mmCIF file as Biopython writes it, N, C-alpha, C and O atoms, coordinates in Angstrom:
data_model
#
loop_
_atom_site.group_PDB
_atom_site.id
_atom_site.type_symbol
_atom_site.label_atom_id
_atom_site.label_alt_id
_atom_site.label_comp_id
_atom_site.label_asym_id
_atom_site.label_entity_id
_atom_site.label_seq_id
_atom_site.pdbx_PDB_ins_code
_atom_site.Cartn_x
_atom_site.Cartn_y
_atom_site.Cartn_z
_atom_site.occupancy
_atom_site.B_iso_or_equiv
_atom_site.auth_seq_id
_atom_site.auth_asym_id
_atom_site.pdbx_PDB_model_num
ATOM 1   N N  . MET A ? 1  ? 85.175 25.416 17.250 1.0 0.0 1  A 1 
ATOM 2   C CA . MET A ? 1  ? 84.920 24.755 18.522 1.0 0.0 1  A 1 
ATOM 3   C C  . MET A ? 1  ? 83.514 25.108 18.991 1.0 0.0 1  A 1 
ATOM 4   O O  . MET A ? 1  ? 83.144 26.281 19.046 1.0 0.0 1  A 1 
ATOM 5   N N  . LYS A ? 2  ? 82.742 24.095 19.326 1.0 0.0 2  A 1 
ATOM 6   C CA . LYS A ? 2  ? 81.380 24.313 19.797 1.0 0.0 2  A 1 
ATOM 7   C C  . LYS A ? 2  ? 81.393 24.545 21.308 1.0 0.0 2  A 1 
ATOM 8   O O  . LYS A ? 2  ? 81.943 23.743 22.063 1.0 0.0 2  A 1 
ATOM 9   N N  . HIS A ? 3  ? 80.794 25.631 21.732 1.0 0.0 3  A 1 
ATOM 10  C CA . HIS A ? 3  ? 80.704 25.941 23.157 1.0 0.0 3  A 1 
ATOM 11  C C  . HIS A ? 3  ? 79.462 25.282 23.737 1.0 0.0 3  A 1 
ATOM 12  O O  . HIS A ? 3  ? 78.498 25.011 23.021 1.0 0.0 3  A 1 
ATOM 13  N N  . ARG A ? 4  ? 79.494 25.028 25.035 1.0 0.0 4  A 1 
ATOM 14  C CA . ARG A ? 4  ? 78.351 24.447 25.735 1.0 0.0 4  A 1 
ATOM 15  C C  . ARG A ? 4  ? 77.914 25.396 26.837 1.0 0.0 4  A 1 
ATOM 16  O O  . ARG A ? 4  ? 78.738 25.903 27.598 1.0 0.0 4  A 1 
ATOM 17  N N  . ILE A ? 5  ? 76.614 25.629 26.915 1.0 0.0 5  A 1 
ATOM 18  C CA . ILE A ? 5  ? 76.044 26.469 27.967 1.0 0.0 5  A 1 
ATOM 19  C C  . ILE A ? 5  ? 75.102 25.599 28.778 1.0 0.0 5  A 1 
ATOM 20  O O  . ILE A ? 5  ? 74.248 24.912 28.218 1.0 0.0 5  A 1 
ATOM 21  N N  . VAL A ? 6  ? 75.254 25.626 30.101 1.0 0.0 6  A 1 
ATOM 22  C CA . VAL A ? 6  ? 74.367 24.889 30.999 1.0 0.0 6  A 1 
ATOM 23  C C  . VAL A ? 6  ? 73.592 25.900 31.822 1.0 0.0 6  A 1 
ATOM 24  O O  . VAL A ? 6  ? 74.182 26.737 32.506 1.0 0.0 6  A 1 
ATOM 25  N N  . VAL A ? 7  ? 72.264 25.822 31.757 1.0 0.0 7  A 1 
ATOM 26  C CA . VAL A ? 7  ? 71.387 26.690 32.542 1.0 0.0 7  A 1 
ATOM 27  C C  . VAL A ? 7  ? 70.874 25.856 33.704 1.0 0.0 7  A 1 
ATOM 28  O O  . VAL A ? 7  ? 70.226 24.830 33.497 1.0 0.0 7  A 1 
ATOM 29  N N  . LEU A ? 8  ? 71.160 26.291 34.925 1.0 0.0 8  A 1 
ATOM 30  C CA . LEU A ? 8  ? 70.724 25.560 36.115 1.0 0.0 8  A 1 
ATOM 31  C C  . LEU A ? 8  ? 69.395 26.117 36.586 1.0 0.0 8  A 1 
ATOM 32  O O  . LEU A ? 8  ? 69.309 27.268 37.016 1.0 0.0 8  A 1 
ATOM 33  N N  . GLY A ? 9  ? 68.363 25.298 36.504 1.0 0.0 9  A 1 
ATOM 34  C CA . GLY A ? 9  ? 67.027 25.699 36.920 1.0 0.0 9  A 1 
ATOM 35  C C  . GLY A ? 9  ? 66.171 26.071 35.723 1.0 0.0 9  A 1 
ATOM 36  O O  . GLY A ? 9  ? 66.592 26.838 34.857 1.0 0.0 9  A 1 
ATOM 37  N N  . ALA A ? 10 ? 64.971 25.524 35.682 1.0 0.0 10 A 1 
ATOM 38  C CA . ALA A ? 10 ? 64.054 25.792 34.571 1.0 0.0 10 A 1 
ATOM 39  C C  . ALA A ? 10 ? 62.819 26.529 35.058 1.0 0.0 10 A 1 
ATOM 40  O O  . ALA A ? 10 ? 61.710 26.298 34.577 1.0 0.0 10 A 1 
ATOM 41  N N  . GLY A ? 11 ? 63.029 27.427 36.028 1.0 0.0 11 A 1 
ATOM 42  C CA . GLY A ? 11 ? 61.927 28.297 36.436 1.0 0.0 11 A 1 
ATOM 43  C C  . GLY A ? 11 ? 61.731 29.355 35.372 1.0 0.0 11 A 1 
ATOM 44  O O  . GLY A ? 11 ? 62.209 29.204 34.248 1.0 0.0 11 A 1 
ATOM 45  N N  . TYR A ? 12 ? 61.037 30.420 35.714 1.0 0.0 12 A 1 
ATOM 46  C CA . TYR A ? 12 ? 60.771 31.468 34.724 1.0 0.0 12 A 1 
ATOM 47  C C  . TYR A ? 12 ? 62.064 32.059 34.169 1.0 0.0 12 A 1 
ATOM 48  O O  . TYR A ? 12 ? 62.191 32.236 32.958 1.0 0.0 12 A 1 
ATOM 49  N N  . ALA A ? 13 ? 63.011 32.361 35.032 1.0 0.0 13 A 1 
ATOM 50  C CA . ALA A ? 13 ? 64.262 32.981 34.579 1.0 0.0 13 A 1 
ATOM 51  C C  . ALA A ? 13 ? 65.093 32.009 33.746 1.0 0.0 13 A 1 
ATOM 52  O O  . ALA A ? 13 ? 65.591 32.375 32.681 1.0 0.0 13 A 1 
ATOM 53  N N  . GLY A ? 14 ? 65.246 30.786 34.217 1.0 0.0 14 A 1 
ATOM 54  C CA . GLY A ? 14 ? 66.043 29.808 33.480 1.0 0.0 14 A 1 
ATOM 55  C C  . GLY A ? 14 ? 65.454 29.483 32.120 1.0 0.0 14 A 1 
ATOM 56  O O  . GLY A ? 14 ? 66.187 29.383 31.136 1.0 0.0 14 A 1 
ATOM 57  N N  . ALA A ? 15 ? 64.134 29.316 32.051 1.0 0.0 15 A 1 
ATOM 58  C CA . ALA A ? 15 ? 63.475 29.040 30.772 1.0 0.0 15 A 1 
ATOM 59  C C  . ALA A ? 15 ? 63.618 30.228 29.823 1.0 0.0 15 A 1 
ATOM 60  O O  . ALA A ? 15 ? 63.831 30.053 28.623 1.0 0.0 15 A 1 
ATOM 61  N N  . HIS A ? 16 ? 63.500 31.430 30.368 1.0 0.0 16 A 1 
ATOM 62  C CA . HIS A ? 16 ? 63.645 32.630 29.545 1.0 0.0 16 A 1 
ATOM 63  C C  . HIS A ? 16 ? 65.064 32.751 28.987 1.0 0.0 16 A 1 
ATOM 64  O O  . HIS A ? 16 ? 65.250 33.028 27.803 1.0 0.0 16 A 1 
ATOM 65  N N  . VAL A ? 17 ? 66.048 32.543 29.838 1.0 0.0 17 A 1 
ATOM 66  C CA . VAL A ? 17 ? 67.444 32.641 29.404 1.0 0.0 17 A 1 
ATOM 67  C C  . VAL A ? 17 ? 67.749 31.587 28.343 1.0 0.0 17 A 1 
ATOM 68  O O  . VAL A ? 17 ? 68.358 31.899 27.320 1.0 0.0 17 A 1 
ATOM 69  N N  . ALA A ? 18 ? 67.337 30.353 28.574 1.0 0.0 18 A 1 
ATOM 70  C CA . ALA A ? 18 ? 67.610 29.286 27.609 1.0 0.0 18 A 1 
ATOM 71  C C  . ALA A ? 18 ? 66.937 29.579 26.269 1.0 0.0 18 A 1 
ATOM 72  O O  . ALA A ? 18 ? 67.545 29.386 25.216 1.0 0.0 18 A 1 
ATOM 73  N N  . GLY A ? 19 ? 65.697 30.040 26.300 1.0 0.0 19 A 1 
ATOM 74  C CA . GLY A ? 19 ? 64.995 30.373 25.062 1.0 0.0 19 A 1 
ATOM 75  C C  . GLY A ? 19 ? 65.626 31.537 24.333 1.0 0.0 19 A 1 
ATOM 76  O O  . GLY A ? 19 ? 65.766 31.508 23.110 1.0 0.0 19 A 1 
ATOM 77  N N  . SER A ? 20 ? 66.007 32.561 25.074 1.0 0.0 20 A 1 
ATOM 78  C CA . SER A ? 20 ? 66.649 33.732 24.465 1.0 0.0 20 A 1 
ATOM 79  C C  . SER A ? 20 ? 67.979 33.360 23.816 1.0 0.0 20 A 1 
ATOM 80  O O  . SER A ? 20 ? 68.278 33.791 22.703 1.0 0.0 20 A 1 
ATOM 81  N N  . LEU A ? 21 ? 68.767 32.561 24.515 1.0 0.0 21 A 1 
ATOM 82  C CA . LEU A ? 21 ? 70.046 32.137 23.952 1.0 0.0 21 A 1 
ATOM 83  C C  . LEU A ? 21 ? 69.842 31.273 22.711 1.0 0.0 21 A 1 
ATOM 84  O O  . LEU A ? 21 ? 70.566 31.414 21.726 1.0 0.0 21 A 1 
ATOM 85  N N  . ALA A ? 22 ? 68.862 30.384 22.759 1.0 0.0 22 A 1 
ATOM 86  C CA . ALA A ? 22 ? 68.599 29.508 21.614 1.0 0.0 22 A 1 
ATOM 87  C C  . ALA A ? 22 ? 68.193 30.309 20.380 1.0 0.0 22 A 1 
ATOM 88  O O  . ALA A ? 22 ? 68.563 29.952 19.261 1.0 0.0 22 A 1 
ATOM 89  N N  . ARG A ? 23 ? 67.441 31.380 20.574 1.0 0.0 23 A 1 
ATOM 90  C CA . ARG A ? 23 ? 67.023 32.218 19.444 1.0 0.0 23 A 1 
ATOM 91  C C  . ARG A ? 23 ? 68.168 33.062 18.896 1.0 0.0 23 A 1 
ATOM 92  O O  . ARG A ? 23 ? 68.210 33.346 17.699 1.0 0.0 23 A 1 
ATOM 93  N N  . ARG A ? 24 ? 69.084 33.458 19.749 1.0 0.0 24 A 1 
ATOM 94  C CA . ARG A ? 24 ? 70.138 34.398 19.342 1.0 0.0 24 A 1 
ATOM 95  C C  . ARG A ? 24 ? 71.419 33.735 18.853 1.0 0.0 24 A 1 
ATOM 96  O O  . ARG A ? 24 ? 72.179 34.338 18.095 1.0 0.0 24 A 1 
ATOM 97  N N  . LEU A ? 25 ? 71.662 32.510 19.276 1.0 0.0 25 A 1 
ATOM 98  C CA . LEU A ? 25 ? 72.925 31.858 18.948 1.0 0.0 25 A 1 
ATOM 99  C C  . LEU A ? 25 ? 72.713 30.751 17.918 1.0 0.0 25 A 1 
ATOM 100 O O  . LEU A ? 25 ? 71.652 30.130 17.870 1.0 0.0 25 A 1 
ATOM 101 N N  . SER A ? 26 ? 73.714 30.516 17.112 1.0 0.0 26 A 1 
ATOM 102 C CA . SER A ? 26 ? 73.651 29.488 16.079 1.0 0.0 26 A 1 
ATOM 103 C C  . SER A ? 26 ? 73.811 28.098 16.701 1.0 0.0 26 A 1 
ATOM 104 O O  . SER A ? 26 ? 74.726 27.884 17.496 1.0 0.0 26 A 1 
ATOM 105 N N  . PRO A ? 27 ? 72.929 27.146 16.348 1.0 0.0 27 A 1 
ATOM 106 C CA . PRO A ? 27 ? 73.046 25.792 16.904 1.0 0.0 27 A 1 
ATOM 107 C C  . PRO A ? 27 ? 74.378 25.117 16.569 1.0 0.0 27 A 1 
ATOM 108 O O  . PRO A ? 27 ? 74.820 24.227 17.295 1.0 0.0 27 A 1 
ATOM 109 N N  . GLY A ? 28 ? 75.013 25.533 15.482 1.0 0.0 28 A 1 
ATOM 110 C CA . GLY A ? 28 ? 76.305 24.960 15.132 1.0 0.0 28 A 1 
ATOM 111 C C  . GLY A ? 28 ? 77.439 25.458 16.002 1.0 0.0 28 A 1 
ATOM 112 O O  . GLY A ? 28 ? 78.497 24.833 16.073 1.0 0.0 28 A 1 
ATOM 113 N N  . ASP A ? 29 ? 77.219 26.585 16.664 1.0 0.0 29 A 1 
ATOM 114 C CA . ASP A ? 29 ? 78.268 27.193 17.486 1.0 0.0 29 A 1 
ATOM 115 C C  . ASP A ? 29 ? 78.132 26.895 18.972 1.0 0.0 29 A 1 
ATOM 116 O O  . ASP A ? 29 ? 79.115 26.955 19.710 1.0 0.0 29 A 1 
ATOM 117 N N  . VAL A ? 30 ? 76.926 26.575 19.412 1.0 0.0 30 A 1 
ATOM 118 C CA . VAL A ? 30 ? 76.690 26.429 20.850 1.0 0.0 30 A 1 
ATOM 119 C C  . VAL A ? 30 ? 75.631 25.358 21.115 1.0 0.0 30 A 1 
ATOM 120 O O  . VAL A ? 30 ? 74.681 25.193 20.350 1.0 0.0 30 A 1 
ATOM 121 N N  . GLY A ? 31 ? 75.821 24.640 22.215 1.0 0.0 31 A 1 
ATOM 122 C CA . GLY A ? 31 ? 74.822 23.690 22.694 1.0 0.0 31 A 1 
ATOM 123 C C  . GLY A ? 31 ? 74.286 24.193 24.026 1.0 0.0 31 A 1 
ATOM 124 O O  . GLY A ? 31 ? 75.057 24.618 24.886 1.0 0.0 31 A 1 
ATOM 125 N N  . ILE A ? 32 ? 72.967 24.149 24.203 1.0 0.0 32 A 1 
ATOM 126 C CA . ILE A ? 32 ? 72.347 24.648 25.434 1.0 0.0 32 A 1 
ATOM 127 C C  . ILE A ? 32 ? 71.668 23.483 26.141 1.0 0.0 32 A 1 
ATOM 128 O O  . ILE A ? 32 ? 70.866 22.763 25.547 1.0 0.0 32 A 1 
ATOM 129 N N  . THR A ? 33 ? 71.998 23.307 27.414 1.0 0.0 33 A 1 
ATOM 130 C CA . THR A ? 33 ? 71.394 22.266 28.238 1.0 0.0 33 A 1 
ATOM 131 C C  . THR A ? 33 ? 70.757 22.924 29.450 1.0 0.0 33 A 1 
ATOM 132 O O  . THR A ? 33 ? 71.366 23.779 30.093 1.0 0.0 33 A 1 
ATOM 133 N N  . VAL A ? 34 ? 69.523 22.520 29.759 1.0 0.0 34 A 1 
ATOM 134 C CA . VAL A ? 34 ? 68.826 23.023 30.943 1.0 0.0 34 A 1 
ATOM 135 C C  . VAL A ? 34 ? 68.738 21.883 31.948 1.0 0.0 34 A 1 
ATOM 136 O O  . VAL A ? 34 ? 68.265 20.795 31.621 1.0 0.0 34 A 1 
ATOM 137 N N  . VAL A ? 35 ? 69.194 22.134 33.171 1.0 0.0 35 A 1 
ATOM 138 C CA . VAL A ? 35 ? 69.157 21.142 34.241 1.0 0.0 35 A 1 
ATOM 139 C C  . VAL A ? 35 ? 68.157 21.629 35.281 1.0 0.0 35 A 1 
ATOM 140 O O  . VAL A ? 35 ? 68.246 22.757 35.765 1.0 0.0 35 A 1 
ATOM 141 N N  . ASN A ? 36 ? 67.200 20.758 35.619 1.0 0.0 36 A 1 
ATOM 142 C CA . ASN A ? 36 ? 66.159 21.137 36.569 1.0 0.0 36 A 1 
ATOM 143 C C  . ASN A ? 36 ? 65.820 19.945 37.461 1.0 0.0 36 A 1 
ATOM 144 O O  . ASN A ? 36 ? 65.917 18.797 37.028 1.0 0.0 36 A 1 
ATOM 145 N N  . ALA A ? 37 ? 65.430 20.210 38.682 1.0 0.0 37 A 1 
ATOM 146 C CA . ALA A ? 37 ? 65.073 19.146 39.621 1.0 0.0 37 A 1 
ATOM 147 C C  . ALA A ? 37 ? 63.767 18.459 39.231 1.0 0.0 37 A 1 
ATOM 148 O O  . ALA A ? 37 ? 63.577 17.279 39.523 1.0 0.0 37 A 1 
ATOM 149 N N  . GLU A ? 38 ? 62.875 19.183 38.579 1.0 0.0 38 A 1 
ATOM 150 C CA . GLU A ? 38 ? 61.581 18.636 38.156 1.0 0.0 38 A 1 
ATOM 151 C C  . GLU A ? 38 ? 61.631 18.288 36.670 1.0 0.0 38 A 1 
ATOM 152 O O  . GLU A ? 38 ? 62.274 18.996 35.894 1.0 0.0 38 A 1 
ATOM 153 N N  . PRO A ? 39 ? 60.956 17.197 36.260 1.0 0.0 39 A 1 
ATOM 154 C CA . PRO A ? 39 ? 61.000 16.818 34.842 1.0 0.0 39 A 1 
ATOM 155 C C  . PRO A ? 39 ? 60.163 17.718 33.928 1.0 0.0 39 A 1 
ATOM 156 O O  . PRO A ? 39 ? 60.398 17.752 32.720 1.0 0.0 39 A 1 
ATOM 157 N N  . ASP A ? 40 ? 59.192 18.446 34.485 1.0 0.0 40 A 1 
ATOM 158 C CA . ASP A ? 40 ? 58.295 19.280 33.685 1.0 0.0 40 A 1 
ATOM 159 C C  . ASP A ? 40 ? 58.280 20.703 34.210 1.0 0.0 40 A 1 
ATOM 160 O O  . ASP A ? 40 ? 58.549 20.951 35.385 1.0 0.0 40 A 1 
ATOM 161 N N  . PHE A ? 41 ? 57.961 21.637 33.319 1.0 0.0 41 A 1 
ATOM 162 C CA . PHE A ? 41 ? 57.794 23.035 33.708 1.0 0.0 41 A 1 
ATOM 163 C C  . PHE A ? 41 ? 56.430 23.490 33.219 1.0 0.0 41 A 1 
ATOM 164 O O  . PHE A ? 41 ? 56.132 23.388 32.029 1.0 0.0 41 A 1 
ATOM 165 N N  . VAL A ? 42 ? 55.603 23.989 34.118 1.0 0.0 42 A 1 
ATOM 166 C CA . VAL A ? 42 ? 54.270 24.479 33.768 1.0 0.0 42 A 1 
ATOM 167 C C  . VAL A ? 42 ? 54.183 25.939 34.181 1.0 0.0 42 A 1 
ATOM 168 O O  . VAL A ? 42 ? 54.417 26.278 35.341 1.0 0.0 42 A 1 
ATOM 169 N N  . GLN A ? 43 ? 53.843 26.807 33.224 1.0 0.0 43 A 1 
ATOM 170 C CA . GLN A ? 43 ? 53.638 28.224 33.534 1.0 0.0 43 A 1 
ATOM 171 C C  . GLN A ? 43 ? 52.207 28.388 34.035 1.0 0.0 43 A 1 
ATOM 172 O O  . GLN A ? 43 ? 51.288 28.620 33.249 1.0 0.0 43 A 1 
ATOM 173 N N  . ARG A ? 44 ? 52.029 28.269 35.323 1.0 0.0 44 A 1 
ATOM 174 C CA . ARG A ? 44 ? 50.683 28.324 35.888 1.0 0.0 44 A 1 
ATOM 175 C C  . ARG A ? 44 ? 49.984 29.656 35.630 1.0 0.0 44 A 1 
ATOM 176 O O  . ARG A ? 44 ? 48.759 29.703 35.514 1.0 0.0 44 A 1 
ATOM 177 N N  . LEU A ? 45 ? 50.755 30.735 35.540 1.0 0.0 45 A 1 
ATOM 178 C CA . LEU A ? 45 ? 50.152 32.042 35.301 1.0 0.0 45 A 1 
ATOM 179 C C  . LEU A ? 45 ? 49.555 32.160 33.901 1.0 0.0 45 A 1 
ATOM 180 O O  . LEU A ? 45 ? 48.774 33.076 33.643 1.0 0.0 45 A 1 
ATOM 181 N N  . ARG A ? 46 ? 49.908 31.254 32.998 1.0 0.0 46 A 1 
ATOM 182 C CA . ARG A ? 46 ? 49.421 31.336 31.624 1.0 0.0 46 A 1 
ATOM 183 C C  . ARG A ? 46 ? 48.522 30.162 31.254 1.0 0.0 46 A 1 
ATOM 184 O O  . ARG A ? 46 ? 48.215 29.989 30.075 1.0 0.0 46 A 1 
ATOM 185 N N  . LEU A ? 47 ? 48.092 29.352 32.211 1.0 0.0 47 A 1 
ATOM 186 C CA . LEU A ? 47 ? 47.240 28.211 31.903 1.0 0.0 47 A 1 
ATOM 187 C C  . LEU A ? 47 ? 45.909 28.640 31.290 1.0 0.0 47 A 1 
ATOM 188 O O  . LEU A ? 47 ? 45.329 27.902 30.494 1.0 0.0 47 A 1 
ATOM 189 N N  . HIS A ? 48 ? 45.423 29.825 31.654 1.0 0.0 48 A 1 
ATOM 190 C CA . HIS A ? 48 ? 44.166 30.303 31.071 1.0 0.0 48 A 1 
ATOM 191 C C  . HIS A ? 48 ? 44.308 30.504 29.563 1.0 0.0 48 A 1 
ATOM 192 O O  . HIS A ? 48 ? 43.337 30.330 28.825 1.0 0.0 48 A 1 
ATOM 193 N N  . GLN A ? 49 ? 45.499 30.868 29.097 1.0 0.0 49 A 1 
ATOM 194 C CA . GLN A ? 49 ? 45.718 31.027 27.661 1.0 0.0 49 A 1 
ATOM 195 C C  . GLN A ? 49 ? 45.688 29.673 26.957 1.0 0.0 49 A 1 
ATOM 196 O O  . GLN A ? 49 ? 45.168 29.565 25.847 1.0 0.0 49 A 1 
ATOM 197 N N  . LEU A ? 50 ? 46.228 28.663 27.578 1.0 0.0 50 A 1 
ATOM 198 C CA . LEU A ? 50 ? 46.180 27.322 27.014 1.0 0.0 50 A 1 
ATOM 199 C C  . LEU A ? 50 ? 44.736 26.846 26.919 1.0 0.0 50 A 1 
ATOM 200 O O  . LEU A ? 50 ? 44.325 26.293 25.899 1.0 0.0 50 A 1 
ATOM 201 N N  . ALA A ? 51 ? 43.968 27.060 27.981 1.0 0.0 51 A 1 
ATOM 202 C CA . ALA A ? 51 ? 42.567 26.643 27.985 1.0 0.0 51 A 1 
ATOM 203 C C  . ALA A ? 51 ? 41.751 27.380 26.922 1.0 0.0 51 A 1 
ATOM 204 O O  . ALA A ? 51 ? 40.793 26.830 26.379 1.0 0.0 51 A 1 
ATOM 205 N N  . ALA A ? 52 ? 42.130 28.622 26.628 1.0 0.0 52 A 1 
ATOM 206 C CA . ALA A ? 52 ? 41.404 29.420 25.634 1.0 0.0 52 A 1 
ATOM 207 C C  . ALA A ? 52 ? 41.924 29.183 24.216 1.0 0.0 52 A 1 
ATOM 208 O O  . ALA A ? 52 ? 41.414 29.772 23.263 1.0 0.0 52 A 1 
ATOM 209 N N  . GLY A ? 53 ? 42.928 28.333 24.074 1.0 0.0 53 A 1 
ATOM 210 C CA . GLY A ? 53 ? 43.468 28.038 22.755 1.0 0.0 53 A 1 
ATOM 211 C C  . GLY A ? 53 ? 44.364 29.120 22.196 1.0 0.0 53 A 1 
ATOM 212 O O  . GLY A ? 53 ? 44.533 29.213 20.980 1.0 0.0 53 A 1 
ATOM 213 N N  . GLN A ? 54 ? 44.937 29.934 23.050 1.0 0.0 54 A 1 
ATOM 214 C CA . GLN A ? 54 ? 45.810 31.025 22.591 1.0 0.0 54 A 1 
ATOM 215 C C  . GLN A ? 54 ? 47.258 30.592 22.554 1.0 0.0 54 A 1 
ATOM 216 O O  . GLN A ? 54 ? 48.129 31.382 22.192 1.0 0.0 54 A 1 
#
């Protein structure tokens, strides 16, 4: 039986939890869905790394 996990909110904590679960759990065993009010998530604190090509 495949379990479903729903993460409410894609802020820093929600994105971290969803990513951590995705790395640790088998895709065949679990489905992860992130629900957020905004269609995009931008890590403003790390935009300088994007600009520097890191």
